[in-house]
C-alpha positions as CSV (number, residue, x, y, z in Angstrom):
1,M,78.0,-102.6,-31.0
2,I,80.9,-104.0,-32.9
3,N,80.9,-107.8,-32.2
4,E,82.9,-109.1,-35.1
5,V,86.2,-108.2,-36.7
6,S,87.4,-109.8,-39.9
7,I,91.1,-110.4,-40.5
8,L,91.8,-109.4,-44.1
9,L,94.8,-111.5,-44.9
10,L,96.4,-110.5,-48.2
11,T,98.2,-113.4,-49.9
12,K,99.9,-114.5,-53.1
13,N,102.1,-117.6,-52.8
14,R,104.7,-117.5,-49.9
15,T,102.5,-120.2,-48.3
16,K,105.0,-121.0,-45.5
17,Y,104.8,-117.3,-44.4
18,T,101.0,-117.3,-44.5
19,V,100.8,-120.5,-42.4
20,R,103.2,-119.0,-39.9
21,V,101.1,-115.8,-39.7
22,I,97.9,-117.7,-39.1
23,H,99.4,-119.7,-36.3
24,S,100.7,-116.5,-34.6
25,L,97.3,-114.9,-34.9
26,E,95.5,-117.9,-33.4
27,A,98.0,-118.0,-30.5
28,N,98.1,-114.3,-29.7
29,L,95.2,-112.3,-31.0
30,R,92.3,-111.6,-28.6
31,F,89.0,-109.8,-29.0
32,D,85.8,-109.9,-26.8
33,G,83.7,-110.6,-29.9
34,E,84.1,-112.9,-32.9
35,I,87.2,-113.0,-35.1
36,S,86.7,-114.2,-38.7
37,Y,89.0,-114.4,-41.7
38,Y,88.8,-113.1,-45.2
39,I,91.6,-114.5,-47.4
40,A,92.3,-112.1,-50.3
41,D,94.4,-114.3,-52.5
42,G,95.8,-112.6,-55.6
43,G,96.5,-115.8,-57.5
44,S,98.4,-118.3,-55.4
45,K,99.1,-121.8,-56.7
46,K,96.2,-123.9,-55.6
47,P,98.1,-126.4,-53.4
48,G,99.3,-123.5,-51.3
49,L,95.9,-121.8,-51.2
50,F,94.2,-125.1,-50.1
51,E,96.8,-125.5,-47.3
52,V,95.9,-122.1,-46.0
53,L,92.2,-122.6,-46.2
54,D,92.4,-126.0,-44.5
55,L,94.5,-124.6,-41.7
56,I,91.8,-122.0,-40.9
57,V,89.1,-124.7,-41.0
58,D,91.2,-126.7,-38.6
59,Y,91.2,-123.8,-36.2
60,G,87.4,-123.6,-36.4
61,A,87.3,-120.0,-37.5
62,K,84.7,-118.5,-39.8
63,M,86.2,-117.8,-43.2
64,R,85.6,-116.4,-46.7
65,Y,88.0,-115.9,-49.6
66,H,88.6,-115.1,-53.2
67,H,91.3,-116.4,-55.5
68,E,91.9,-114.3,-58.6
69,E,94.8,-112.9,-60.6
70,L,94.6,-109.3,-59.5
71,T,96.9,-106.3,-58.9
72,A,97.7,-105.5,-55.3
73,G,95.1,-102.7,-55.1
74,Q,92.4,-104.8,-56.8
75,N,93.1,-107.7,-54.4
76,W,92.9,-105.5,-51.3
77,N,89.8,-103.6,-52.5
78,K,87.9,-106.8,-53.3
79,G,88.5,-108.2,-49.8
80,I,87.6,-104.9,-48.1
81,K,84.4,-104.5,-50.0
82,E,83.4,-108.1,-49.4
83,I,84.0,-107.6,-45.6
84,Y,82.0,-104.4,-45.4
85,Q,79.1,-105.8,-47.5
86,S,78.8,-108.7,-45.1
87,G,78.0,-106.3,-42.4
88,V,81.4,-106.4,-40.5
89,P,82.4,-102.7,-40.0
90,V,86.1,-103.2,-39.1
91,Y,88.9,-105.3,-40.6
92,L,92.4,-106.1,-39.4
93,R,94.6,-105.5,-42.3
94,M,97.3,-108.2,-42.5
95,E,99.9,-109.0,-45.1
96,N,101.3,-112.5,-45.1
97,D,104.7,-111.5,-43.8
98,F,103.8,-110.0,-40.4
99,E,103.8,-112.4,-37.5
100,L,102.1,-111.5,-34.3
101,S,104.9,-112.3,-31.8
102,S,103.2,-111.4,-28.5
103,K,99.8,-111.2,-27.0
104,L,97.5,-108.5,-28.3
105,D,94.0,-107.7,-27.2
106,I,92.3,-105.4,-29.7
107,T,89.1,-105.0,-27.7
108,P,90.0,-101.5,-26.4
109,Y,91.0,-100.4,-29.8
110,I,87.7,-101.5,-31.3
111,S,86.0,-99.5,-28.6
112,V,87.8,-96.4,-30.0
113,L,86.5,-97.1,-33.5
114,E,83.0,-97.8,-32.2
115,K,82.7,-94.6,-30.0
116,K,84.8,-92.0,-31.7
117,N,83.6,-91.1,-35.2
118,E,86.5,-88.8,-35.7
119,V,88.9,-91.9,-35.8
120,G,89.0,-94.1,-38.8
121,A,91.9,-96.4,-38.3
122,I,94.2,-97.7,-35.5
123,R,97.8,-98.5,-36.5
124,L,99.3,-101.5,-34.8
125,G,102.7,-101.7,-36.4
126,L,106.0,-100.0,-35.7
127,L,106.3,-96.3,-35.1
128,P,108.3,-94.7,-38.0
129,I,110.6,-91.8,-37.3
130,N,109.8,-88.2,-38.5
131,L,106.1,-88.4,-37.9
132,D,104.2,-85.5,-36.3
133,I,102.1,-86.8,-33.4
134,Q,99.5,-85.4,-31.0
135,T,98.5,-87.4,-28.0
136,H,95.0,-88.1,-26.8
137,G,93.5,-90.0,-23.9
138,F,90.6,-92.3,-24.2
139,E,89.2,-94.9,-21.7
140,G,92.4,-94.9,-19.6
141,R,94.8,-95.2,-22.5
142,I,97.0,-92.8,-24.4
143,Y,96.9,-92.8,-28.2
144,Q,99.2,-91.1,-30.7
145,D,97.2,-89.2,-33.3
146,I,99.3,-89.4,-36.6
147,L,99.0,-85.9,-38.0
148,K,98.7,-85.3,-41.8
149,T,101.9,-83.3,-42.1
150,R,104.4,-85.9,-43.2
151,Q,104.6,-89.0,-45.4
152,Y,103.5,-92.3,-43.9
153,T,100.6,-90.9,-42.0
154,W,99.0,-94.1,-43.5
155,S,101.1,-97.3,-43.3
156,G,100.7,-100.7,-44.9
157,N,101.7,-102.3,-41.6
158,P,98.9,-104.1,-39.6
159,C,96.1,-101.9,-38.7
160,L,92.4,-101.9,-37.8
161,V,90.3,-100.0,-40.4
162,H,86.7,-98.8,-39.9
163,H,84.5,-98.4,-43.0
164,R,84.3,-94.7,-42.4
165,F,88.0,-94.6,-43.4
166,H,87.4,-95.8,-46.9
167,K,84.2,-93.7,-47.2
168,A,86.4,-90.6,-46.7
169,Y,89.6,-91.5,-48.5
170,G,88.5,-94.1,-51.1
171,F,90.0,-97.4,-51.9
172,F,93.5,-98.5,-53.1
173,A,94.8,-97.6,-56.6
174,E,94.0,-100.6,-58.8
175,K,96.5,-100.0,-61.6
176,K,99.6,-102.2,-61.8
177,L,101.8,-100.9,-59.0
178,S,104.1,-102.6,-56.5
179,P,102.4,-103.1,-53.1
180,G,104.7,-100.4,-51.6
181,D,103.7,-97.8,-54.3
182,T,100.0,-98.8,-53.8
183,E,100.4,-98.0,-50.1
184,L,102.1,-94.7,-50.9
185,S,99.2,-93.8,-53.1
186,M,96.8,-94.3,-50.2
187,D,99.0,-92.3,-47.9
188,N,98.8,-89.4,-50.5
189,S,95.0,-89.6,-50.4
190,V,94.9,-89.6,-46.6
191,R,97.1,-86.5,-46.4
192,R,95.3,-84.7,-49.3
193,Y,91.6,-85.1,-48.2
194,Q,89.6,-84.3,-45.1
195,G,88.6,-87.4,-43.1
196,P,88.9,-89.3,-39.9
197,A,92.1,-89.5,-38.0
198,I,94.6,-92.4,-37.7
199,W,95.6,-93.3,-34.1
200,R,98.2,-95.6,-32.7
201,P,98.1,-97.0,-29.1
202,N,101.0,-95.5,-27.2
203,E,101.3,-98.7,-25.1
204,L,102.6,-100.6,-28.2
205,G,106.0,-98.9,-27.8
206,D,108.5,-98.3,-30.6
207,Y,108.0,-101.5,-32.7
208,G,104.7,-102.9,-31.7
209,P,103.8,-106.6,-31.4
210,F,104.2,-107.6,-35.1
211,Q,107.4,-108.9,-36.5
212,H,108.3,-108.6,-40.2
213,I,109.3,-112.1,-41.4
214,G,109.4,-111.5,-45.2
215,E,112.6,-112.7,-46.8
216,V,111.0,-113.5,-50.2
217,Q,109.4,-110.6,-52.0
218,S,105.7,-110.5,-52.7
219,D,104.6,-111.7,-56.2
220,F,102.4,-108.7,-56.8
């Protein structure tokens, strides 16, 4: 039984965005179990980091974090491994420029990851064009199975990721790359190797519940 999901919130400066993201998650994210946070901070200035940590404390959520100068891939991987080593099998991948703009109950999607070993991740972001998709039904909902035939099978947009995903496909490239190129490297691994599928709830529509708010580029 999966009774905890950890939000892996990837940050480096852009404090006003991070604060806005946390407020949106607290207002709109729902799960029948516990929601905790892991702040994977790649070297923010300390006043901004402390503002973020204090906000989570004010909300009363369980939290852990690291604060190191790291590449994008190193930062993501450290957070992922810490979450899994703590015994939490699923994380919600969030960058600090995606605001949850409407109510989202992830309970049925966690059920997919708990009961279907052939699924490794659930995408929650927008639906790009030019993907090949096969539909499946599960527990009264329709899901889009993102086939490994085109680029962006994997996306850096918000998603739920089970540990079986990284067991099959490995972790993010840790060399000095932009966040976008780091994500493309993971997409290449997903399309190259055998492993669990990536699904997306059909009910999320074209764009999903997350709004991109980034106007200032990431510091990675």
